Phi, psi and omega in degrees: 000132180280166177299324179295315178299318180298319179294316179297318179297318180295318180294319179297316180299316180296320180294318179291328176295317178295318179296318179300320179298319179294314180296315180299321179295320179294319178295318180295328183280341182272085185255347182284130177237115180201170177295141181245152176253116180251139178236121174255115184223187181105170184272355182277164178284148171116002183293310178289320180303319178295320179297319181286336171295319176294325177300316177299318179297315181298317179297324177298335178262009175084013178283148170275146184223149175233135180238129172237122178257114175271157176068303182299135182243348184279146180240026180246021182283152179296323181295320178293317180302323181280306189286329180298332181276355181275135175296140178094002180243128173247116191243128182227117173267112190246000181266172178247007182115173183300148185299329179286344175270317183290315179053034183219095186298318181298317179292322178296320178296317180297318178294320179296319180296318178295319178298320181291328176298320176292319178299318181297324177298319176295317183292345178262357187257109181293347178282343180272118181272335181221132176239127175249124180247085188284128180066020176299326181301324179295318178300319180289324179302318181272005177061033174286336173231155179279124183300317182298319178296316180298314181295320179299318178293321178297319183284343180268001183292166177304145189299332184268353190279133177263146179226137173240127177248132180240168175123153178294159170058050176303132181293149182303322182296323178288318177302321182298321184269349182289154176273322180224128179233126177243122179258107185271118182274159179251103176271310174214152175216133183303326182301324180293341177264011177087014180268124185290155173296137187232144179300136179095343178239310183263332181207000000 
């Protein structure tokens, strides 16, 4: 080992020791345990995919879960095919398709309202440990549901219950009350290069 390697190793060890001290202190200070509200938003791909990754994690720990999909109307997705067959998952596709396809605001509002009634049933059930409200942000963006009503229901849920909300353009009021917000950026997307959506990756 050269003197340069020895110096680099020593500096790295000292830096990691300092970092460990900071991380350990942060972990020690985080003593509150309660249900958290996570919001996945932004124009990039992966908001729903990330939520379903957490769903797999929750099931691995024995949590019961409820999923409500707003806007989306298809029932041939890989995630639904997999998770619907899992014990402990209640899965509801409540949308009629993308808003540019439906072109019917009244029908979209009615579907959103029906979806929220199902969501509210989950949010009132202490047996449900995780609730995923997929594409709820889109519904709120178009004012198909009242943001204040939605937030009130989210805040009235059982103390231990976790909720994940997905979709672009999360409203500021929801971001404000959320515990964790991830804004997923769009750097590149295969679709822009003319590559079609494919089973197993996009749906």
